[in-house]
C-alpha positions in Angstrom: 9.0 -4.7 -21.4 6.6 -3.5 -18.7 8.1 -3.1 -15.2 6.1 -3.1 -12.0 3.1 -1.0 -12.7 4.7 1.2 -15.4 4.0 0.7 -19.1 6.2 1.4 -22.1 5.2 5.1 -22.2 6.3 5.5 -18.6 2.7 5.7 -17.2 1.6 3.9 -14.1 -0.7 0.9 -14.8 -3.6 0.3 -12.5 -5.9 -2.7 -12.5 -9.6 -1.7 -12.7 -10.4 -4.4 -10.2 -7.6 -3.4 -7.8 -9.9 -1.2 -5.8 -11.9 -4.2 -4.7 -8.9 -6.3 -3.6 -9.3 -5.2 0.0 -13.0 -6.4 0.2 -12.0 -9.6 -1.6 -9.1 -10.4 0.8 -10.7 -9.4 4.1 -14.0 -11.0 3.1 -12.2 -14.2 2.4 -10.1 -14.1 5.6 -13.2 -13.5 7.8 -15.1 -16.2 6.0 -12.4 -18.8 6.5 -11.6 -17.9 10.1 -15.2 -17.7 11.3 -16.4 -20.9 9.5 -13.4 -22.8 10.8 -14.0 -21.5 14.3 -17.4 -23.1 14.1 -16.0 -26.3 12.7 -13.3 -26.4 15.5 -15.8 -25.7 18.2 -18.1 -28.5 17.0 -15.1 -30.9 16.6 -14.0 -30.0 20.2 -17.4 -31.0 21.4 -17.1 -34.3 19.5 -20.4 -33.7 17.6 -21.3 -35.3 14.3 -20.4 -34.2 10.8 -24.1 -33.3 10.2 -23.9 -30.8 13.0 -20.7 -29.3 11.6 -22.4 -28.8 8.2 -25.6 -27.4 9.6 -23.9 -24.9 11.8 -21.1 -24.2 9.3 -23.5 -23.3 6.4 -25.8 -21.3 8.7 -22.8 -19.3 9.8 -21.5 -19.0 6.3 -24.7 -17.4 4.9 -25.7 -15.4 7.9 -22.2 -13.9 8.5 -21.7 -13.4 4.8 -24.8 -11.3 4.5 -23.8 -9.4 7.6 -20.3 -8.7 6.3 -21.8 -7.6 2.9 -24.2 -5.2 4.6 -21.4 -3.8 6.8 -19.1 -3.2 3.8 -22.0 -1.6 1.8 -22.9 0.8 4.7 -19.3 1.7 5.5 -18.4 2.4 1.9 -21.6 4.4 1.4 -20.9 6.4 4.6 -17.3 7.1 3.4 -18.6 8.2 0.0 -21.2 10.5 1.5 -18.7 12.0 4.0 -16.2 12.6 1.1 -18.9 14.3 -1.0 -20.0 16.5 1.9 -16.4 17.6 2.7 -15.8 18.2 -1.0 -18.8 20.6 -1.2 -17.6 22.3 1.9 -14.1 22.8 0.5 -15.6 24.0 -2.8 -17.4 26.7 -1.0 -14.2 27.7 0.8 -12.4 27.8 -2.6 -14.6 30.8 -3.5 -12.2 32.8 -1.2 -8.9 32.3 -3.0 -6.8 34.3 -0.4 -7.9 32.0 2.4 -7.2 28.9 0.3 -3.9 30.2 -0.9 -2.7 30.8 2.7 -3.7 27.2 3.6 -1.7 25.9 0.6 1.3 28.0 1.5 1.2 26.4 4.9 1.0 22.9 3.4 3.9 23.4 1.1 6.0 25.0 3.8 5.4 21.9 5.9 6.6 19.8 2.9 9.9 21.6 3.0 9.5 24.1 0.1 11.1 27.5 0.5 8.9 30.6 1.3 9.4 31.9 -2.3 8.5 28.6 -3.9 5.4 28.0 -1.8 4.0 31.4 -2.9 4.5 30.5 -6.6 3.2 27.0 -6.3 0.2 28.1 -4.2 -0.7 30.8 -6.8 -0.5 28.3 -9.6 -2.6 25.7 -7.8 -5.3 28.2 -6.8 -5.9 28.9 -10.5 -7.3 25.4 -10.8 -10.3 25.1 -8.4 -10.6 21.3 -8.8 -6.8 20.7 -8.2 -6.9 23.0 -5.2 -9.9 21.2 -3.6 -8.4 17.8 -4.3 -5.1 18.8 -2.6 -6.8 20.3 0.4 -9.0 17.3 1.0 -6.1 14.9 0.5 -3.7 16.7 2.8 -6.1 17.9 5.5 -8.6 15.0 5.8 -6.9 12.2 3.9 -9.8 12.0 1.5 -8.7 10.8 -2.0 -10.9 11.2 -5.0 -11.6 7.6 -5.7 -14.7 5.9 -7.2 -16.1 3.3 -4.9 -19.3 1.4 -5.6 -20.9 0.3 -2.3 -22.9 -2.4 -4.1 -19.8 -3.9 -5.8 -17.8 -3.7 -2.6 -20.6 -5.6 -0.8 -21.0 -8.2 -3.6 -17.2 -8.8 -3.6 -17.2 -9.2 0.2 -20.1 -11.6 0.2 -18.7 -13.7 -2.7 -15.3 -13.9 -1.2 -16.7 -14.7 2.3 -18.8 -17.6 1.0 -16.1 -18.9 -1.4 -13.3 -19.1 1.1 -15.6 -19.8 4.0 -16.7 -22.9 2.2 -13.1 -24.4 2.4 -13.3 -25.6 6.0 -16.5 -27.5 5.2 -15.2 -29.4 2.1 -13.8 -32.4 4.1 -17.1 -32.8 6.0 -19.1 -32.6 2.8 -17.1 -35.5 1.3 -16.7 -37.4 4.5 -19.7 -39.7 3.7 -18.5 -40.6 0.2 -14.7 -40.8 0.5 -12.9 -42.8 3.1 -9.9 -40.6 3.2 -12.1 -37.7 4.3 -14.0 -39.9 6.7 -11.0 -41.0 8.7 -9.3 -37.7 9.4 -12.0 -35.2 8.7 -11.0 -32.5 11.1 -7.3 -32.8 10.3 -7.9 -32.5 6.5 -10.2 -29.5 7.2 -7.4 -27.9 9.3 -4.9 -28.4 6.5 -7.2 -27.0 3.8 -8.0 -24.0 6.1 -4.3 -23.4 6.9 -3.3 -23.3 3.3 -6.2 -20.9 2.5 -5.4 -18.6 5.4 -1.7 -18.5 4.4 -2.6 -17.8 0.8 -5.0 -15.0 1.6 -2.6 -13.6 4.2 0.1 -13.5 1.5 -2.3 -11.9 -0.8 -3.1 -9.3 1.9 0.4 -7.8 1.2 -1.2 -6.2 -1.9 -3.2 -4.1 0.6 -0.8 -3.7 3.5 2.5 -3.8 1.5 4.0 -6.2 4.1 6.3 -9.0 3.2 4.1 -11.8 1.7 5.7 -14.6 3.8 5.3 -12.6 7.0 1.8 -11.6 6.1 0.8 -15.2 5.3 2.4 -16.6 8.5 0.7 -13.9 10.6 -2.7 -14.7 9.3 -2.1 -18.4 9.7 -1.2 -17.8 13.4 -4.2 -15.6 14.0 -6.5 -18.2 12.4 -4.8 -21.0 14.3 -5.3 -19.2 17.7 -9.0 -18.6 16.9 -9.4 -22.3 16.0 -7.7 -23.5 19.2 -9.8 -21.2 21.3 -13.0 -22.4 19.6 -11.9 -26.1 19.9 -11.1 -25.8 23.7 -14.4 -24.0 24.3 -16.4 -26.7 22.5 -14.5 -29.4 24.4 -15.0 -27.7 27.8 -18.7 -27.1 27.3 -19.2 -30.7 26.1 -17.8 -31.9 29.4 -20.3 -29.9 31.6 -23.5 -30.1 29.5 
């Protein structure tokens, strides 16, 4: 039996795709909320389904591309920053006495005794890579993780478009199915609400929050954004 991230040999299991869960979840949330905000604003202005689809798809592609570029550039910048700091720390590691004194301070702050810190620091200093990794992790919060900027961007774009498409489904089928034609905005709201709650619950994989609370929180945030967009659309339609 395998229990929560630990295999039969007692080793932690990690999903290869787990490092992209953040881009997937937040890309999907942004896509759903921004697209539905457009739908709500147009619905508030009592405009036609055609307008909803035109603005919705335009927003979906434009914002999706923008989000993807943003994720690409931020991941690339983080990677470059980490590499630069690693090189700086590797240069500092050429002076073992200085690194050892820094390690002693770290271990003392962790609650080790003076005697133990000296022993641990001496052992760690014998392994340059381990020493650099520990210093970067503790001092700057930089973990040695492999992030592909392109894959992050592709994940964000795909998730944004996939989930951002949900609020438009009812409008797409409104001309061919009577059930969608009669209560188009209501059905779009239900689809969007379920999507937001599901993605919010999935967000607990990143935030470690309770899944029910995380889902409800995201549903509330998306709902407030939709109400604001709807009221703005309604207000503008009365004065234009």
